[in-house]
N, C-alpha and C positions, 0 to 999 in steps of 0.2 A: 152956598156950595161948599164951605168949608165943613159945615156940620153935616151935611149929606155924606161927604167922604170919610169922615169920622165913623159915621153909622155903617156904612159899607165895610170898611175895613173891619169894624168890631164884628159885623155878621160874618164876614169872610173867615176870621180867626175862629169863630165859635164853629162855624162849619167844619173847618179843618180838624178842630180837637174832636169834634162829634164824630168824624170819620175816623180818626186815629183811634178813638175809644171803642169803635165797633170794629175795627180791621184788626188791631193789634193783639186781642185776646186769641184770634183764630190762628194767627202768625205763630203766636209763641205756643200755640198748642201744637201746631204742626210740627214745629222744631222739636218740641219736647217729645212728641211721637217719633221722630226720626231719631233723636238720641237714644230712646228707649228701645227702638229696632235694633239700632247699633250696639247698644249694651248687650241685649239678647243674643244678637249674632255673636259677639265675642265670648259670651258666656257658653254658648253652644259650641263654638270652635275650642274653646278651652276643655269642655266637658267630653267632646269626641275622643281625643287621645287618652284621656282618663279611663274612658269606657274601653278603649282597645286595649290599652295595658291591663285593665282588671279582667278582660275576657281571657288573657293569656295566662293568668292564675287559676283559671277554671280547668280543672283536669279533665281531659277528654277519655271517657271510657270507651275503648274499642272492644267489643265483645270477642271472646276466642273462637277460633273456628271450630265447628263440632269436628270431633274425630271420626273416624270410619265406624268404630265401634258403636259410638253413639248415634249415628245415623242408621245403624242397622237395627237398634233397639237392644243391643247386648248390655247395656247399663241398667236395664229394668229387671234382669235376672237375678234372683234371689238365690242365696245358699246359706249352709247351715253356720257358717262362720262369719258372716256378715262382711264379707271382704267387700271393698271399695273398687276393687280391679273388676273390669267387664269380663277379662278372661284370666284363668289361674290354673296351675298345674303344680302338684306336690309329688314327687315320686322317690322311692328308694334307689339310689344310685347303684346299689348291689344286686338288688333283686329285681328291679323295675316295677316293683308294686306301686300302683297309684294310690296315694293317700287323698289327695284333692283334685277333683276335676270341675272346672267351670268354664263351659264353652271353648273347651281346649282344642277342638277342632276348628275353630273359626280362623280364618286366615286374614290377618290384618297388617299395616305397616309397622316396622318394628324399630324405626328410628336407629338409635346408635348400639342396639343390641348387634347390628349389622358388623360393627368393629369387631366383634369376637370371631367371626368368620375371616375378617382380613387378618387377625392375628394368626389364626390357624393355618390360613394359607402361606402367609410370611414365613411362619417357623418351619413349615413342612418344606418349604422350597430350599431349606437349609442356605440362605443368602448370609454373605458376611455381616454379623451384627454390629462390626466395628467399621464398616464402610460409611463414609459421611456422604449424607443426602442433602439437598438444598430445596428451600421450599421456594417455588415459583409462583408466577401470575396465575398459573393453571390450577394452582391448589386453592385460590381464593374462592370462598362460596359465592355462586351466582346464584344458587337454588333459594336459599333462604335468608341470603345477606347476613349470616351470623359473622360474629367478630372473631378474632383470633389475637393472642398475643405473640404469634410467631410472624414476625414480618416477612415480607418477599426478600430473599436474599439469605435467610437465617440458616444456618448449616449446623446440623446434628447428626450424631450417628444413627444408623438404623435401629440399634437398639433403643436408644434415646427417644425417637419417634414413635417405638412400638409402645414404650412405657406411658408417654403422654397420651396417645390413643387409648390405651386400655384404662389407664388410670383417672385422667381427666377429661377423657372423651375429647381430645383435640382433634379437630375436623382437617386441619392443614396437614398435620402428622399423617393421619390415617390416609388421604388423598396422596400424599407424597410417597407413603410405602406402595399405594398401588400404581401410581404413575411410574415409578422407578423399579418396577418389577421387570423381569425379561420379556421383551415383546410389548411391554407398554401398558396401559389401562385397559385396554379392550382384552388385551390377553388375561389380565389379572382378574378382571371381572369373570370372563370364561372359565378360570381356575376356580373361583368362588362357588360357580354353579355347578361345576363338575364335581367338587367336593361334596356339596349338597347332596347330589344324587347319588355318590358313592355312599354316603351315610345313610340314604333311603328316606331324606327329606323331601317329600314329595309335594309339600305344599308350599316349598320355597323357591323365591325367586330373587337375584340380586341385579341390579343395574349400575351400582357404584360402591366404592368401599367405606363411605362415611355414615350412611343413612339419613342424610339430609332428604334424600327422595323418597317420596311416600310409595314408589314403586317397588321399594324393597319389601318384601312381605314374607311372611311366613305363619305359621301356627304354634300355638304353646308346646304340642307333642313334637314337632320338629325343633324347637328351640331346646327343650329340655334334652334332645338326641345331640346338639350341638355342644351345649354345656358339658355333656359326658365326654364327648370328643375333645373338647379344648382342655379338658383337667387333665388329660394324659400328659399335656406338656408342662413341665414344671416352669418354664420362663412365663408361660401366660398365668399360670396360678401366681406367682410372685408378683408380676406387674400389675396383675389386676386387683390385688388386694394391698398394694402399696398404699399408705396414708398420705405421703407427701413426697415430693420430689424437685429437686432444683437442677436447672440446667445453665450453662454459661453461654451466653448469646453475645459474642464479640466482649466488650468490657463490662456487659450487664450481668447480674446473676437473676434469673427467673425463678419464682418459686411456684410450684403447682401442688393442689390438693386433690385428693380424690372427690368423686362426684356422689359417693355413697357414705353417707354418715354412720351407717353401720358397722363399717369397717374400723373406725375408732372407737367403736363401743366393746369394752371388755368383756361384756357378757355374750358376745357373739363369738363363734369360731367359724370364720368364713374362709372357704379353700379358694374360692374363685367369685367373681361378679363381675357385672356390666349393667350399666343403667343407660337409659335412652329417653329422648323426648323430641317430638314435632308435634305440631298441632293435629296433624292427621292419625298420629299413633296414641297420642295421650301420653301419661307417664308410664315408663315401663322399667322392668327390672329382672334380671336372671341372677340365680346365686347357687352356689355349692355350699353347704354349711353342716356341720355336725350338731346334733342336738339328740337328746334322749339317747345317747348311744349308737345312732344310725347316721349315716350319710345321706343326706337329703338333697334333692335339686329342686328348685323352687323358680317357677316362672310367673310373672305377674305382667299383664299387658292392658292397656287403655285404662290407667288409672286416672280418675278426674283430678284429684287435688295434688298439689306439689309434693306433700309428703304422705300420702295416702298408700302410696306402694311400699314405703318402708313400714306403714303401719300396719298392712297386711302381712308382711313378713314377720312382725311381730305378733300378730293374731295367731298365725300358723306356728311359731315357736312356742307360744303358751299353751296352745291346745296340743302340741305333742308333748311338751314336757308335763302337762297336768295329767295326761294319760298315763305316763310311764311306759305304757306300750302302745302301739298305735292301734287304733280299732279300724274296721272296714273302712274303705274309701268313701268320702261323702262327695256326691256328684250333683251337677246341675248344668243344663244347656238351655239353650234359647229355642224356643218352637220356631222363631221366624228364620228364615233362609238368610244369610249373609248377603247384603248387598254391596259390593264393591265399586264405589263411585269413579268415574274415569277421572284421569289426572290430566 
């Protein structure tokens, strides 16, 4: 019995060992698989935030909205001077002789060129220039969401507001000028349109005083008329061609600069200027300048590049100066009818 008992015990131990040898590897393998999965999950969890952080560093390119001129095909119009603006007009201020005309009848949004009419209406109303005006919440841009350094509550004189509107294209200043006109903003816009009709600007319509709305529209021919009328006012000539200006806002001194780099260029003799831009209008510029002994009015609308409107002005100046005397007008127009998209 003792011998049999020892044999049974030995066999039992051997069986247990054999079972352990066959079972253990799969168990360890399973544990390793679990650990591997856990490790992979941890790595994935760590990688995810890095991927998100990395995605923030990728610049998101938002294509610029096409301008009305672009949608109408005006940018395909060729001209002798290879101008980059869809619309151009250059005329002699004294004789009204047209030197350059490119799609000059096209009616387009005019952006902040609007502020030139704003200045004319304010000036001709003979309102006190030393009267203090206050920027209010109503002057904050809800059309395009543009920024301004003039905070709500800022107080400046009417002349200071006019200066910033013309030189730096300050939207809140321009809106405040219209809002604080006798009768309010509606009366001011009515006065803008009445002045346009009086000047014979039949292609022109205004809905507000800043130019942020694409419904402010005109043609190059009309804008040349406006430049000529605005030039009659010394204050508009002086303020629009000021290179820089500072205003005291509370305890702060704010420095503003012109939006037109040509004003600071000593080779130019600019008597009046205004720039403009919204996506619907493209880059715009109107100027009165002396060259080759003549006083010329220049209008450039719907220029595609940031500096191309200034480049177009330089092209015209070189052309005029190289000629010494001005040749007959160079003209071009688009065969396609202008389509004004609804707003």
